[in-house]
N, C-alpha and C positions, 0 to 999 in steps of 0.2 A: 682361258687359263694357260693355253699352250704358249702364249707370249711370255708368261712369267718364267718358264723354264730356262730362258736365255738371259733373263734380267740380271745384270751385274752392276753393282755400284761400289765405289770405294769410300773408305772413311775419309773425312776431311772437312774443309770449309765449303759451304754451299750458300748461294743467295736464298733469302727468304722466298718461299713459294716454289723453289726448284725441286724440293724433295720432301717427303713426309714419312712418318713412322711406318705406315703400311707398305710403302715401297721398299724401305730398308728391310723389313721382315721378309717380304717376298724374295728379295735379293739374297739375304743370308740363308734362306732355306735352299738355295741352289748350291750351297757348299757341298762338295763331293762326299763329305763325311757325315752328312745330315742323318744318315741311318744310325749313327752312334749316339745321337742326341736324345736326351730325355726331357729337356726343358729349354725354353727361350725366355730370357729375362730382359725386361726393358726398363729404362729410366728416361723420363722426359723432364728436362729443366725448363721452367717457365718464368716469365717476368713477374717478380714479386712487387707488391705495392709499397715496400719500404726498403731503404738502403741499409747497409750494415749498421749504420749509426741511428737507425730508426726514423730517418727523414722520409716523408711521403714522396714516393716516386709516381710519376704519371705516365712516363714512357721511357724507352731505352733505345739507344742505337748501338749496334755491334759492328766493329770493324776488325780486320785482321790483315796481316802480311801473309798472303796465301802460302808462299813457298815455305816459310818458317813454321807456320801453324800446321800445315799438312805434314811436314816432316815430324814435328813433335807428336801429332795425333797418331801417325802411323807407327812411330816408335813405341808409344804406349800400347797400341793394339798388338803389335808383334811381341812385346814383352809379356803381355797378359795371356796370349795364346800359348805360351810355354807352360803355363800353370797346369797341373794335373787335372784331367777331365774337361778342359776347355777346348771347344772345337772351333769357335770363331768369335771375334769381337769386332764390332763396328762402332765408331764414334763419329757423329755428324754434328758439327756446330754451324748454326745459321748466322748469316750476316745480313744486316739491313736495319730498318726502323721497326720497332715493336711496341705494341700497346700492352697494358696489363694482362696477364694470364696467357699471352701468346707463347708458343713453343720457341725455345732458343737452342736446345741441344737434345740429341737423342743418343743413348748408349744402348746397344743391343748385344747380348751375350748368349751364345749357344753352348750348353754344357751337357755332359753325359748325365749328371745328377744335379738336383736342385741346390744342394748345399754349396758346392763349388761355384755354381752360377751366381748365387746370392753374394758370396764372398768376393768374386771377381767384379761384379757390377759395382759394388761399393768401392773397391780399389780403383776401378776405372774412373769413377766420378771424382774421387779425391785427386787422382793423378792429373786428369785434364784440368781441374780447377787450379792446380799449382803449376802446371808445366806448359800449357799451350799459349801461343802468342796471339791472344785475342784481347781486344780492348773494348770496354763498354762505357758509353756515356749515359749516365742516369740524368733524366730530366725531372726536376722537382716541381711541386705545385706552387712554389714561390717564384718560379721563373728562372731559377738558377740551374746550372748543370755542372756535372763533375765527371771527368774521364778517369777511369780506374782500370787496372790490369788484374 
């Protein structure tokens, strides 16, 4: 457990398999203001079996322009950390090839109280869905594919 006290990770784009939710939580608990926290909220986005249009998805590929994606992720985190009662926010989006139900994104929020944590985790998800420079290719069961942002 002593190794965890120095564990530090940044929000951003990571390759699949490079990081997991447990590591993010261990890292975020190293925040110097953790004693002010009353809750840790997590969100895990996974590969869904259908596209927005209802077409069956069998797998997905995620790609990103790291510099731009990391900049937008960090901007979101910094903005949300200004909210009342929010101690820390981490957003990690994975890149690579994914099967159904595999993890794609993690959002972790430490808050003084649960209400503001629930509110900010919801905001964080909406913001990253709309703002970060990540592209996904959905692979369909009919052999076709589609890149979307």
